[in-house]
N, C-alpha and C positions, 0 to 999 in steps of 0.2 A: 615590420612593415604591413601596411594594410591588405587586405582581400584581394584588392584590385591588381597589387604587384606578387602577391603570394596565394593560393588558394586558401580557402577556410579552414582552420582547424576543426576537425571531426574526433567524433567521440561516438563508439558503439553502445547503445544502452538496452538494457532488458526492462520491457514496460509488462506490469501485470494489470489485467483489467477485468472485472466482475462481469459475468457473460450479459446481465441486464445493460450494464452500462458500457459496452463494448462498442455497440453500434453507435452511438451518441457521441463517444470518445474520437471514434476512425472519422466520423464525420468532421467533428471540428479540425482533427489534423488535417483532412482534404483540402478544408476551406485555408488552412494559415500554409501547406505547400511546402514544409521544412522537414518533412521526415522521411526517409527510404528504408523501408522495411524490408528484411530479409525472408527468403522461404524457410520456413524450418520444418516443412514436410516434404523435402525434394524427390524423395522416394515414393508417396502416395500418389495414386493416379486422381485426374481432376475430375474424374466421377466418383470418387471415392471419399471426397472431403465433405466437411460438416455442413457447408452453407451452398452445396452443390443445387438442391431443390429452391433455394430462393435467387439463385445465378440463370436457374432456367426460368423461372417465371418473369424475371427481369428483361429474358432475351425473348420471352413471348410477347411480352408487354411492348417492347421496341419494333417487333414485327408488325404489330398492330397499330403502333405508330407511324411506321414506314408504310403501311398501307393507306392509313388517311391522308399521309404525305403525299403519296403518288395521287390520289384520288383528287387533294386539294389543287395540285399542279396542275392535274390534267384540265380542272377546270377555268384555270390561272385566276384564281383567287388569293390576294396578299396575306401573307401571314405575319400578324404581328409579332414584332423584335422590340421590345423595350430596350434591350441590353444588358437586363437586371440576371441577376443568377440566384433563384430562388433556392433556399435552404435545401437540403436532403430531408425529405420526408419522414415521418417515424416509420417503423417497421409497420405498426398497425394499419397506417395508410395505404399500404401498398395494397389491401382487402379491395378499398375504396376505388383506387385508380384500377385495379384488374377488373372490376365491375363496370367502372364506366368506360374503360376500353372495349370491353366486349359486348355492351350495349351498343354502344357507336358501332363496333366493326359489322355486328349482326343485324343492325337498322340499316347500315348503308349496303350490306351485300344482299338484304332482301329488297331495298330499293332498285338497285343495279339488275340484280334477276329481274325484276318487274320490268324496268325500264328496257332490259334488251329483249324480254320476250313480247313487248309492247312494240318495240322498234323491228323485231324480227315480222310478226304480224303485220305491221304498216308497211314493211317492204315488200312481204307478199300481194297485200290489198294494192298498192301503187304498181307493180308488176302487172296483175291481173286486170288494172286499168289500163295500162299501157296495152295489154293484148287484146283488149276487147275492141280497142279504136283502132290499133292498126290492123288488126284481123278483118275489120268493117271494111276497109280500102281492098283488103284481099278478095272477099267475098263480094265486092261490088264491082269487079273486074275479072269475072270468069272465063271471059270469052276467050281472051289470047292467051291464058294460059291452058284452058280446055284444047285449043287448036293445035299446042304442042305436045303435050302430053298423052293426048287419047289414041293417036296411030301406035306410037309405042307401048301403050300398056294393050291395046287389043292385039299386037301381035305377040305378048309374052304371057296373054293370060291364062293362067293355072287354076285359078279360083275366082269363082263366079257366086254371086248370091241374088239371088232373087229379090227385088225390092217390094215391099210391102205397099199396098196400095196409100196409106196413109202416110206414107215418105215422100210420095211423088214429089211434092211439092217443094221439099228440100233437094231433093236430087236436081228437081231444073235451076234452082235459084245456083246450085253448085256447079252443073257442067253445061247450063243451057238446054233449051229444047232440042238443037241440032247434036249435041251430043248424044242426047238419049236415043234419038231415032238412029245415031250414027252406031249407037252400041247394040240396039236392037237389030237392025239390019246384019250386023258381024256377027251376031251371037244366037241367031234364030230366036227371036222375042225375049232372050233375057236381058233383063234390063241391067245395066252397068253402075254399081256402087263403089265410091271411092271412100275409104277411111281418111282421117287426117288428126293430127297431135298439135299444139300450141304450146309457145313456153318460150322461156328467155335465157340468153346464154352470155357469159362476158364477151366483151366485142373482141379481145385479143385472141378466143380461140374459135372465132366463127370461121377462117379459113381452113383450118383444119379438121373441122366439124363438118364443113360442108365436103371436103375431099374425102373423108372417111364414108360418110353418108352414099356418096356416089358409087365408091369401089365397093361397099360392102351391100348396097343393094342392087349393083349392078345399071345404075340409071333409070330402076323403075320407081323414084320417087320424085317428087317435084316439090322442092323448097324456096320457099320465100322468105325475105327478111326485111327488116327495118331497125333502125339505129334509133335509141332513147335519147334524145339530144340532153335531157337534164342527166346528170349525174346521182348515182344512188348510194345511199349509207349503209355501210356495211354493219349490222347490228353487233357482230363480234368485236372487230378492231376499231372501229368507227372511221374508216378509211372511204374515201372517194373512190367510186369504181363506175365504169361506165358498161352498159348492157345493151343488149339487142333482142327486137322480138324475131321469132321466126313461126313460120307455120310449115308442116309436111303433109304434103298427100302422098297416099300409098292405096294399094289395093290389097287388100286380104290380111288374113291374121299374123301368117309369118313375116309377111314383111311388118307388120305393126309391133310383133315382140321385137324383131331386129333393131327397128328405129328406136325404140324405148330402151334397150340396151344401150345403142350408141349414147343416146341423150342422156344417160347415167353415167356412164363412163367420162364423159365431158363435164359432167357437173351441171348440167342444163336444168331448169326447173320447168315442170309442164304443169300447165293449169285447165282445168276443163273451158271449153269453150263451145258453149252450144251452136248448132248449126242454123237453128231458127232466129232471124234478124229481131223479132219480139222478145224472144227468151234472151237474146244478147243485150237487149236495149234494157229488160227488166234488172238482169244481173247487173251492169253497169251502173243503173241508179242505185241499186242496193249498196255496192263496192263505194260509192261515193257517201252514203251517207255513213257506211262504217269507217271511211278513212276520217270523216270530220269529226265522227264521236272520239275515235284513237288520237286525233290531233288534241284535244280538249283533255284526255286522260294523260297524254303523254306530257303536256304542260303543266299541269298538274304534279306528275311526278317529277319533273325536270324542279318545278320549285321547292319540293320538299326536301329532294336530294340537295337543292343548293342553300337550305336554310342548315340542314344537319353539318355541311361543309363549311359555313361561315360560324358558325357557333364552334366547331371544333378548331378552326383556323385560329381564333383569339388565343386559345390557351395550348396550341399544339407545342410551340419553342419552348414554353414552361415543363410540358409536361415531358419533351425529350431530357430537357437539363434534369429533372426531377428522376426519371429512370435510370439514366447514365450515372448519374450519383448514386443511387442505390446500388445499381449493378458494381460499381468501383467499390463502394464500401464492402460488400459481401465476398468481391474479388480478394482485397486485402485481407478480412478476416480469414480466408481459407488458408493464409500464409502464416497462422497465428496456430500455435499448439495449444492443446487442452491438458491441464493438469489432472491428476489422477481422480480427483473429485469432482470433474465435468462442471466446476460451479466457475472456474477462473480460466481467462485465455492470457497466454503467455506468448510476447512476440520480442523479437529484436531488430533494433532498427539503428542506422547512420543519423546523427544529428548534428547542425554546425554547434560548436562549443557554446560561441556567444548567445544561442537562442533558444537554449535549455530553458531558461525561466519562463519564454513566451510560449515552449511546448507546455510548462506544465499547470501555465494559467488555461491553455486551450483545453487541456483534460480534466481541471477540476470545474471548467464550465460546461463540458460535456457530461461529467459525471451528475451536474445541478441538473442538468435539462433530463436524464435518465431518471431521476428520481432516486438514484440509489445512495446510502448511507457510507458504501465503502471508499473510500479515495481512491485512485490510482496510485500506483506505484512505478516511478522511474529510477531505475539504478545503472550508474555508468559500470563499462566492464572493461577489464584490460585484454587487448588481443594483441597478437603478431600480425596480423591480417593488413594489408594495405586497404587506407579507406578511401572511398572514392574522393574525386576533385571538384571541389564545388567553388567558381568564383563568382561573386555577385555581380550582375551587369545592371546597367538601366537601359534605356532605349537609345543614348547614343554609344554608350561601349560595347552593346550586344553584337553589334555588325563587325565591331575588330575582334571579338572574341570568336565570334564564328569563323573568321577567316583562320584564326590559328588553330581552332579544333578540328577544321578541315584537313590539318597537317598530322594532328594526333591529338588526344586529350593530354594533359600536363599531368605528369607524376604529381603524386600527393606533396604539397609543400613545395614543388619546384616552382621557381621563377617564374613569373606569368608573361611573356613577351607583349600582351596586347595594349598592356600603358605605353611602351616604348613604340610600339607599330602606330599607334594614334597619329604620330609626330612623323616618323620614317614612312612609313606607307607613302603617304600622301604626298609627301617631298620629294622621294624618288621618284614616283610616278610624274611630278611636274619637271623633274629634270629630263624624262624623254617629250614630255607633252608642252612643254614651255612656249605660250602663246597665248598673249593678253586677250584677243578676241575671243578664241576657242574656250580658254579656259573662263570667260564669262559667260560663254553659253553654258558649259558644264555647270557653273556654279549658279547660275539663276535657275536653273532646272532642279537642282537639289534644296535650292532655299525655298522654291515653289511646294516640292514636297514636304518640305519641313514645317510651311507654314501653314498647308494643307493638309497635315497628318492625319488630324482626328476624321474629318467627312472623309478621306481618301482610307483611310484603314475601316472606317464603318460600312464600306462599301462589299467588301470580303469577296473579291473577284476572285476566279480561279485560275486567271491567265497567268502561267507560270512566270514567263518574262516580266511582266509587270509586278509583280511579287518579288522580283529578285532585287529589279530597280529599286522601289519602294524599300524594302528591307536594308539596302544600301544607302539611303537616302543621306545620312550624315557623311558618308566615307564620299559619295559623289561631290557634296557641297564641299567637304575638305580637299579635295583634288583637284575642283576647280579655283578655290582660293590660292590654292598655291601654284597653279599653274597661270592664274594672272601674276604672281608676285615673280616667278620664273620668266614668264613671258616680256614680264617690264625689265627685268637683269637682262635678258636677250635682247631687247626691244626689238619685240617681233610682236605686230598685230595684224593677223591676215596677212603676213609676208612681207610686211611695210613696218616701218620705223616710226618712232615721232622723236621730234627734234623740244623736248622738254624744256631742257637746261641749256641749250645752246652748244654747236657742235665745239669740241677744241682744237678743230682743224680750219685752216683758210687757205683761200686760191691766191696765191702771190703773182698769177701770169695775168699779161694784159688781156685784155677782150679778145683782140685780135688771135691769139694764140690759143685761146681756150674756144672761141669758134672753129679753128680749122683744124684742131686735132681730135681726135676720136678718146684717146687716153691721152691722160696726165698722170705724173708721178710727184706723190705729195711724200717729201722727206721729214721723218720724224727728228733729223738732226739739224733741221733749219727753221726759218721762221713760220714754215708751215704747220707746224705744232706748238701751240701756246706752253705746252710743258705742265698743265693742270690736266689730269685727266678727265674725262665727263663725270659729272656729279654721280650719278650710279647706272650701272648696267654698260651696255655698248654704246658706244659713239655712235649716231645714225650716219655718219659718213661712210661706215664699213657698207650702208644699205646698196651705195652704189658704187665700191669698190670692187674692181675685176678679181682681185685675190680674197673674195670675202671667206668662199670656202677653205681655202688653204687657212687662213687665220682662225676660223670658228673651229677647225678639224683640231689645231693644235689646242684652241682654247679648252673645247669640251672634252678631248680626250684627257688632258690631266686633269679636270675638276671630276671626270667619272672615275679614274684611278683613286683620287684624293679622298672623294665620297667613299670609294668601296673599301678602302683600307682603315679609315676610322669606323665603319659600320662594321666591320670584322673584328676589329680591337675591340669595338664596345661589346660584340656578341660575346668575346673571351672574357672579358671582365666583369658580364653578367654571371659567366659560369663561376667565377670566384664568389659570388655571393650566394650559388648553388654551395658549394663545398665549405664554405665557413657556416652555414647554415646548419646543414648535415654532418658539423666536425669531423671533415673528411680530410684531415691533414694530409694524408699520403695522395688524395689527387691533387692536392695544392702543391707539393713539391715536386710529385711526378708529372704531373700535366701541366697545371697552369703556368706554373715559373717557364717550362721550357719552351711551350706555345707562345708567350709574350714573348721572350727572347728571339725566338725564329720570326717572328712575325714583326717585331720592332728592325731587328739587325737587317732584314733583305728590304722589304715592301714598306715599311714606316720610313727606312734612310731613304729610300727612292722619292716619296712625297717630299722630304726637306731638301732635296736637290731640287725640286720643282719651283718651291719657294725662294730658295737661294738664286735659282736661274730669273726667276722673275724680278727679284729686288735687287740683284747684284750688277746685272748686264743690260745697257739701254742704250739706244743711238746717241746720244748726246753727250755718252760719258768722255771724259776727257783722257784717259787712262786706256791705252787701245786692247790691253789685255781683257776691260770689261765692256768693251763696245758690241755692238750687235752683232758684229761679222765674226766674235771670238767665242759665241755661245755654245759649249758643245750640248752636243744632243743627249739626253737622259737616256733614252733607250739604249744607245751604243755605249754608255757610262755604264750602264746596269748591267750590260753584258758581258763587258769587259772584266767587271765585277766579279761577276759569277765564275768566268772562264779563267780568273788569275791572271788574266793577261796584260804584259806590262805594254804602256803607252808611251810615246816618245814625243815630245814638243816638235811640231812642225813651224816653221818659222815664230811670226811674232806673237801667235796665238797660242796657248796653253788650253790643254785637254781638261785640265784640274779646275775645280772651281775655288778651292781654297789649299794652305799649306798642307803638307801631310795627309791629301785624302788618298792616294791609293793603300798606305799602310794602314791608314782606319779602315778601308773598304775591306782589306786581306784578314783584317782583325775579326771584323763583323760577319765575315763569310765562314770564317773558321770557326766563331762561337754558333753561329747558324748551325752548321755541321755537326758539332758535339753535342747541339740539342736533340741530334736524330737518335743517336744511341740512351740519351737522356730519357727521351720519352718512350722507346722501345723496352729497355731493361730495367729501369730503378723500378717500376712499381711492381713486377713480377718477383723481382730478388727481395724486395721487403715482405711481400706476400710470403714467400718461402721463408723469410726468416722468423718473420711472426708465427707461421705454423711452427717450427722446429723450436722456438721457446714456448708455445702455449703446451707442447707436447710433456714439458720438464715442469709445468705448474703443479702444485696441489689440486688434489680434489676438495673443494671445500662443499661442506653443505648449505642450503640456502633452502628457505621456505617459499611456496606460493602463495597465492592469494587466499587460498581456502585451509591456510596453515600448516598444511601437511608437507613434514621435510622430504626432501627429496635430493638425493645427490647428483652429480653431473659435474663435467669440467667447464667452469664456468659459463655454462648453459645461459644465463639471462642475460648476461651481458655480450655474450657471442651473438644471441639472438636480436637484440636489439639493435648492435649495431650492423647486423646484416638489413635489417629492417631499414634502419636510419639510408645507409647506405643506397640499399634497393637499386633502383635504376639509375644511378647517379655515377657509374662506374665502380660500384660496389662487387664482387663477387662470392657466390658462396663458399662456406667452408669444405663444401663436399665438392667443389668443382677441381679437375684435374689440374695440375701445372702445367702440364703442356698445351691444354684447354687455352689457359689464362698467356702463357706466351702466343698463342695464335690470335687469340682476340685482341692482345696490345700492339702485336704486329700489324694486324688490319686496321687499328686505330690510330697508329703511327704514321702506316703509308698514307691514308685516309687524308690526316691532315697536313701532311708534308706537301703530296701532290695538289693537295685540295687548296691549299694557300695560294699555289701558282695557279691552278685553273679558277680557282672563285676569284683572283685579282683582275684575270684578264675578261672574268663574265661580267664584271662591273661596267665595260667598255660596251656593252649593250646600253646603257646610258648617254652614249655618245652617240651610238649608231641610229638608234631611234630617234634620237633628238634631230640629228641631221637629215634624216627621212622624212620625218614631220615637215619639217621647216620647207625642205625641198619640193614635197607635194602641195603645201600651201603655196609656194610661189609658182609652181605649174600651175595649179587652178586660177591664178591671179591673173598670170600673163595670156593662158590658152580660152580662158574663159572670159572673165568680168573685163578684161582690159579691151577686148573686139566690142563689147558695148559702151564701153568709155569713149572710144575712137569716132564713134558716130554722133551726127549733128543733125539738128532740125527736127522736128515733129516727129518724124519717122525716127529719128536714132533715139527719142524718149521713148517710143514703145518697144523699140529693139532691146533698149538697154532695159526696160521693166520684164520684159522674157529672159533677156541673159542673167540677169540680178537672179532670176527665181531658178533657174539651173545651178548658177554658182553657189546659192544659198543651200538647195537640196543636195548638191555633191560636198559643199562644207561639212553640212551637219551628217549625212550619211556617212562619207568617208573619213574626213579628219576628224570628227568629233567621235561617232560611235564606232567605226572600226577602227581608227588610230587608237582610239582612247580604250577600246578592250585589248587591242595588242600593249599598248602600255601597261595596263592594268593585269594581265597575264606575266609579262616579264617583271613588273614590280613585286608580284606575289610570289614566283620564282626566286626573287634576290633575298626576300625572307626566309622563305622557306629553305632553301637550301643554304646558301651561302652564309645568313644571319644566324637562324636557329640551329644550323649542325654545330654551331661552336659550342654552345650549352643545353641546347634542348633534347631531351629524351621524348617526351611523349608518348610513354608507356602507360599513363594512366586510363580510368575508367571514370565517367561522368556520373557525378551525383544526379540521380533519377528520382526526385522525391514524389511522394504521394501527394498529387495535387488536381483539385477538381479541374483548376485552369487550363492545366494541359491536357488533361483527358479530353474535355470539352472541346479544346480547340482540334486536337488531333480525329475526334470524332465526328466534327463537324467538315474539316477538309475532305476527310475519307468517302463523307457522304456526297458532298460536292463532285468528287473525283467518279 
């Protein structure tokens, strides 16, 4: 079989590379993505490996690139991404890349430091400008302030200073002539001198700042403040902050020291502010001149920074790819082993058997690139280790394979359920979701994603929900198409029916009877039924029938059991392919055959009874034994069969569908019961007998791959058999018989009880289908029907609004929520009911050294 039905055949190879050619060869293998290397230095610390310095250099280059990327994104500069993946540069090019990144980082850091210093200087000048403007208002209105502060200061004055004659003018401006006279009268001729400080503080800290000044200085200071309307830019973070200007008047050095400590504690910035109006004007003019000069220098600095970042943005994506490829190559080279001469690198790797020639071509190409004259050597190795599982997928099958791998990676060369899931998964989903309208919505959404997959994939969004939808676009499309098919079979479109082929039922009552009776009965045994069923699916007459739910319940319940039994039987037969491939005859005789007999004897027989009931009994039958009223209950018949309960005929109807049914049923139950000890004991007994026979076999020598003769008890064949059986029901030779009996007992109990519970579990197909149809009918009758009953132009507007509500509820509840519920139930049916019959899922995935995978992982990690 192809690799779609079974994983690729893998082989373990040993690779010998010359040291000068190793880098180029590994680079070619990374582009190819078909080789999984093994770590030959598991006991060596990561910091003690040969190429650890190169990895550190790559980490440093990546750090510098991330710094550049952060600065580029900060400025909103678009980064050029052509979608191309440049080849990994040669080792000697690392020096050039390091020099380029070092130069760019230093230049950018220097520019940023200069810009930050300029911005800090600009901020200080801007704050000083606002201080000079705002304090001018404070000094121009001294009288009101002095009238409130001077009495308090005079009553508590402890420190007085004699004013010099050349400061009288400033004192008059600050306190006014009346204040000077009041101070002279109260202090016996000594002039009162008030000091002040001015600065800016964050606006949110101002109330606490004011309270602290009042309490610490005991009310001996006077604070004036004014808000700066325009926000200021913080030079460190670049955030916009709001600040206020304040000026504090006080008397004495002690209060001055205390005020400055409080300002320092609240991180307020103090600025010198002259007392003389002429000095303040001169300082304001100087500040404005310096601000203009700083604006010019800042603009030039920002232009230079922008040019540097634009030039870096053009190559940043390619630089990231190159550095990550170099780093991946050296990480891989650290997995290799050095020979004694230190001139050759030895690697071990898993490769697909079909791709060995492709890998050898890539190795030769890498050798030519490096200029080495010694060709690489690729040798196949014999091993008893379980190889990794590698299933080739494309964009269509990858989503279905992901569903299987979410349960567990298949064991090596085990049957892959993904190809069968491509059909069974959307079909079982559609049985639960069957509606022509809802399926069409889902199919159109999936088709849109399929047709637009290239531009949608190029966007590379980090929205996790959208990525899940887009990754499963083909599953969504198939689920929608299959739901349209089952909706057509159910004759259900938004809870209504379509009369495409013409109903097989007719009304033979007169018009007065029809108009005067709310409910009328149609007899299938009369002329009401034409005798030929509806061409495909359900007859539309059931849409208006009062016993619609009763009929649909019986119909959907039976097809759920039929699909479930066939699905489980198919899973058991898939297990047969596993047993035959691994030549495990014991599993065929001791597991497969009794499992099939058990399932067929009980549950497949029950499905046959359903078909017999559908075909043999009808309302127009001339034989009363096969009339509709004599049709026996399948459920009651099955219960009586399992309990060996004898049923006697009552009246003219017979509880049996055919002659000898009771005897056949007893025989089938007996066969099913015999299968239980067959599954429980046959395999452990055969293993026990095989071990006893192996003890008496002669010891024969055999030669290993190096030609060394060794002796053993058929070790090679025994080990190969153990490897072949592996996770497919085989047991290790060292396993105790008690453990084998316990394991087989658990397996038997699980299968017997699981057959019953799994068959009942398929009834979820009926339950969810019924719930989906009823929800659709409720939405139609309780929402959209109200809009359709309104008339006139008002009714048109009302219908438009009602239709919007109905459409939102339909998409949100019936398509999204019900679709998710049906998806999860379908997933459970495949994981538990289907795959448990044959799927081990105990393997480990093939993880090749691939640049594509590494780059995708790195880009997604960077976005997160």
